[in-house]
N, C-alpha and C positions, 0 to 999 in steps of 0.2 A: 537797286545799283549807285556804286557813292560817285560822286560829282569824280572827274580829276580833279588834283592841284593845279591853284593857278597860279605863274608862273610869270609875272609881269611884266621881266628884262626882256623875256621870251616875248611876251604879244605886241609890246610898242615895237623890238625890232625888229619884228615878223613884217606890221601892218606898214611901219616907214617903210620898208622894203619894197613888201608887191606893194602898196602906192604910189611911192617911187620908178621904180624899174616896171611897172608890171601896169601903170598909167590908169588905178584905180579913183574913182573916188577914196576918201579915205575909211567911210561907215563899211563899203565894199572890201576893203582892207583891210580891217579890223574881223567883219565876218570871215574873212577868208584866215588872221592869228586865230584865231579862236577857235575855228573849225582843226587848224593845225595839231591845238593843246585837246580835244576833242567834248566838247563844246558844244551845244547845236549855234551858237552865233554869238555877237559881243555880245547882245544883252546877255544872252546865259553864263557871258565868259564874268561879267559884270556884277551880274548878281548874285556868283557861287563867290567872288570874290566880296562884294563887299559882308554878305552873311557867317563869312569866316572871319572879315575884322572881325567883328559884334561878337560874335562866341566863338572866335580864335575855336571850329573846328568842320569836318566839314563831314556834311548829311548823307 
């Protein structure tokens, strides 16, 4: 199965909203933002984004 396409603008916006409005830590807010895009957690999101920047393609 192919990883979803990371959307950095949506990720940052969602994480900020969840952190501020939801009172979550930044780390937990990033997990929520990543999951909203179909990733397992923020670590998975950042790894896919980094791989895409280096290889210019998704796995």
